[in-house]
N, C-alpha and C positions, 0 to 999 in steps of 0.2 A: 538579417535580424536587426542590425543597427539602424537600417533605414526605417523600420517600423517604429523604433523607439526614439528617433531623432525629434527633438522639440520643434514645434511649428513656429515658435516665436524666436526672434533674435535678441541680442543684448539691447539694440536700439529700441525695440518694442518694450522691453522691461524698463529701461530708463524713461520712456514715455509715460508708462503707468505711474511711476513714482513721481515724476515731475508734475503731472496733472493733479495728483493728490496733494502735493505740496503747494502748488500755485493756485489751484482752484478754478482755473479757466484755461482754455486752449491757448489764448493769446499770451498769457503770462507764462505758461509752461513752455511755449515756443521760445520766448525770450531766454528762459533758463537753459534751454537746450541749444540755443544759437541757430535756430531754424525759423522759417516763416510759419505763420499760422496755417496757411494752406498746405504746406508740406507736412505739418503735424497732423492736420485733419486727414490727409491722404494716408499717413502712417496708421492712424486709428482704424480707418476702413480696411487697410491691408491686413492688420492684425485680426480684425473681425472676420474677414474672408478666410484667413488661414485657419482660424479656430471654429468657424461656423456658429459663433454666438455673438450677441450684442454685448459690447463692453460699456457703453454709455447710453443714456437717454436724456432728453431735454425736458425739463419741467419748468414751465413759466420762463423759458428762455435760458435757464441755467443747466449746465452739464451735470448730470448725476451718474455716478458709477453704478453698474448693475452688480448683483451678488457675485457673478462670475469675475467681474473686474476686481472686486475687493479681494477675492481669494488669490487671484494672480498677482495683485499688487503686493500683498503680504509676502508671498514667496519671492517676488522680485526684489523686495527690500533686503531679504536675507541673502539671496544669491549675489546681488550687487555688492553688498557689504563684504562677503567672502571674496568675491572677485577683486575688489579694490584692495583688500588687505593682502591677498596673494600677490598682486602686481607690485605693491609697495615693498613686500619682502623680496621679490625677485629683483627689483631695481636696487635694493640695498646691497645685494651680493656684489654688484659691480663695484661698489665703493669699499669692498673688503669686509662688510658686515656679514657675520656668519650666524648670529642669533638675534632675533627680535623678541624682546620681552614685552608682553602685554600687561599694562599697568592701569589700575583704577584706584580712586580715592574714595573712601567711605563718606557718602553724603555730600561731598563737595566736588566741584569741577573747577577749582582754582589752580591754575597752572602757571602763575606768574613767575614761579621759581624755576621752571623747567629749562628755559634756554641757558641759564647760567650753569645748571647741573650738566646739561648735555655737552657743553664746551669742555668741561672737566672730564666727562666720561669718554668722549672721543679722543682725548689726549692720552688717557690712561688705559682704556679698553676699547680700541677701535673696532673690535669684532662684535661689540654689543650695540644694539640700538633699542629705542623705546617706542612702543606703539600705545597711544592713549585709548582706553576703552571707557568713554564717558558713561555708557550704559551700566557700568558696574557700580555706580555711586549708590544705588538703592540697596544692593545686597552684595557687597564686595567679597565677604568671606564665603558665601554660598557659591558665587561664581568662581572663586579661587579653588574651592573644593571640587567643583564640577569640571574644572579645566578651561573655563571661559577666559580667565586671565592667569597670569603667572606670578603677579605680585600685587598685593593690596596694601595701601597706606591707610591705617585705621587708628582711631582714637581709642586707647585702652588696649591692654595686652590680650591677644586672641586666646580663647580657651577651647575652641573646637578641636576635636580629635583629628590628628593628622596634619595640623597646621601649627607652625611655630612663628614666633614674632621676634624680630631684631629691633631693639630700641633705637629710635631715631632722635627725638628731641622732646624737651619739656615745653608745654604750652599752658594756656589757661583759657577757660571759657569766660567771655565778657558779655556784658549787656551792651546792646547797640541801640542808638536812638538818633533822631534827627538833631542837627546842631542847635536848633532853637527849642528843643524839647525841655520840659521842666526839669528832667533828670540830668540833662547834659551839663558837663562840668563837674559833676560829683566825683570824688575820688573812688567811692564805692557805693553800691546800692545793695539793698537787702530784699528778701522775699516780699515783705509788705509793700514795697514800692511798686510792685507789679499788679496789686489788687485792682486798681482803677484803670488798668491799661488793656488795650487790645494787643494780644500776643501773637506774633507771627512765628510759626514753627514749620519746619520741613517734614515733621513726622509727629503723629500723636502717640507713637509707640514709646513707652517709657524705657529708656536705655540706661542700664546700670552705669553709674559714674558720671551721668550728665545732670542737667539742671533740675529736671523733675525729681530725680532720685536724691539729689544732694541739697537742693535749695527750697523748692516748693513743698515737697512732702514733709521734711523735718519741721518746717514752720506751720504746716497744716493750712496753707493759704494757696490760692491759685489766681491767675490773672482773670480779669473781668470776662474776656472772651478769647477763645482760641481761633485763629485763622490758619488753616493749613495751606502752605505754599511750598511745593515740592522742591523748587530750585532755590538754594541759598542766594544765588546771584539776584534772583527776583525779590527775595526778602530784603536784601540790601537796598534795592531801588525803592521798594515800598516804604522801608524805614526812613530813607532819606527824604521821601516826599511827605512824611508825617502820618502814615497810615497805621502806625503801631510801633512796638518795640520788639526786640528779640534777644536771644542769647546765641552766640555763634563762637566758633573757634577763633582765638585771637590772631593766629597766623594768617587765617584765610581772609580776614577783613582788614589786616594791617595797612594795605595800600590805600583803601578807601578812607580809613581813619586819618592817614597821613595827608591825603589830599584835602581833607575837610568835608568830604561828602557826607559822612556820618560821624557821630561822636561815640565814644565807648567808655565804660566804667567797669571797675573790678566788681565781681560778685562777692559780697561780704568783705569785711576788712582784710581777711586773710587770703581772699581769692579762692577760686575753684580751679585747681590744677588738673591737667590732663596730659598724659604721655602718649605720644604718637609712635606707632610701630610700623615696620615693614613686615607684612605677613606673607609667608611662603609655604609651599607644601613640603612637609618633611620628606616625603618619598622622592622628591626631586634630587636630593643630595646636595652636599655642601659646595660642590663645584659646578652646579647647574647654572645656567644663565640667570634664572630668577634669584638664586641665592647670591650670586656674584653682584647683581645689581643692588640687592638689598644691602650688602656690605659696603658697596660704593656709596650708597646714599647715607648710610650711618657714618662713614668716615668723613663725608662732606659736611654733614650736620655738626660733627664734633669739631672740625677745623674751622667752620664758618658759623659762629653763633648767630641765631636768628635767620639762617639761610632761607627758610621757607617763607618768612615774613617780609623779606626784602624784595624790592622791585626796582 
């Protein structure tokens, strides 16, 4: 029975599919995998023979995946992610780690604070380790509820059923612009200052407690043009190059402001504060790895003011 169900492709074939998709050509994919182009071509033909289907075709000299290849590549990405994660967990056990907590940050993938926190964590709780799930940035609380991650760092207290939040630190939303922008150097800006500007945003969804809800809507004004850029890191690069201005979390852009890559200003004279929380599942229990990590983060933030903004 097992022989009839055994997959026809091996891990090396799955990595081949993903590498070709990422690199766009056999030659570049071969470099990624550390093999010759001829060896990778042989691997493609071997996979096609095993499956009895064509995986690629050539159109005007360029390699194009067939529908069969697309289906296999999507499955390969999931399987390889799970395999790599399982191997990392297995290796962690050798060092005394018993629990790996999967962590994601809402809308941001800024982890300049993590190495300093991990040093503290390994000294105080060597049985815990952290795995970053960057894909959780778009929907952290949903992934937390679904079991895709164990802890989500989010702006604003979570209100979803079954999820509780442990307060981490106070922050504020700030306007960011190029160092030579007309608004650079101002102590604060107001909603009307955005009217003639291109506004870079990682989401068009109006989030309670953020700039649309607390700055633009009360003043009944909006930026000249919205440009959606899903990665905050990309927004910072575009802002620095003068392609628009944005509003981002102060802690997440603190290193770039400190380096002088971008400038920042408070939003309104009083500022727009935002509190960050470590969200965990209530059903996991107070002594679960996720809750223990959340408490460790909260204690670190309390003892180290500005911990997340430091680099």
